[in-house]
C-alpha positions in Angstrom: 28.4 -5.1 46.9 26.1 -6.9 44.3 27.7 -7.5 40.8 25.2 -5.9 38.0 27.7 -6.1 35.0 25.5 -9.3 33.8 22.2 -7.6 34.9 19.4 -7.7 32.1 18.3 -3.7 32.4 15.3 -2.7 30.2 13.5 0.7 29.5 10.0 1.5 29.5 8.9 2.1 25.8 7.5 5.6 27.1 11.1 6.5 27.7 11.7 10.1 25.9 13.9 10.4 23.0 15.8 12.9 25.2 17.0 10.1 27.5 14.7 10.3 30.3 14.6 7.2 31.5 15.1 4.6 34.3 15.8 1.2 33.6 14.8 -2.0 35.8 16.8 -5.4 35.9 15.7 -8.2 37.8 18.2 -10.0 40.1 19.2 -13.5 40.7 18.2 -13.3 44.3 14.7 -11.8 43.3 15.3 -8.4 43.9 15.0 -5.6 41.1 17.3 -3.1 40.4 16.6 0.4 39.4 19.1 2.9 38.0 19.4 6.2 35.9 20.2 5.2 32.6 21.7 8.4 31.9 24.0 8.1 34.9 24.5 4.4 35.5 27.5 5.1 37.5 25.6 7.1 40.0 24.2 3.8 41.5 21.6 1.7 41.8 18.8 1.0 44.0 17.6 -2.5 45.1 14.0 -3.3 45.9 12.3 -6.8 47.0 9.3 -7.8 44.9 7.4 -6.9 47.5 8.3 -3.2 47.4 8.2 -3.2 43.8 4.7 -4.6 43.7 3.6 -2.1 46.1 5.4 0.9 44.0 3.5 -0.3 40.8 0.3 -0.9 42.4 0.5 3.0 43.9 1.5 4.2 40.2 -1.2 2.3 38.4 -3.6 3.8 41.2 -2.7 7.4 40.3 -0.9 8.0 43.7 2.1 9.5 41.8 0.5 11.2 39.3 1.2 14.6 40.8 5.0 14.0 40.6 4.5 13.7 36.7 
């Protein structure tokens, strides 16, 4: 297990006041951690930079617009 206690978590400025948000944190080994800020104890998903890049490009291209 990777120690995430000192990770620099950050949220999108688009997060709602109701707490609907996801947090991300860059890790020292180059991966990116993602978690639900309402339930951080529920777990964290780790992505490589290449995986996160593919996701971000897909979001920007509108590939996931039907999910919002």
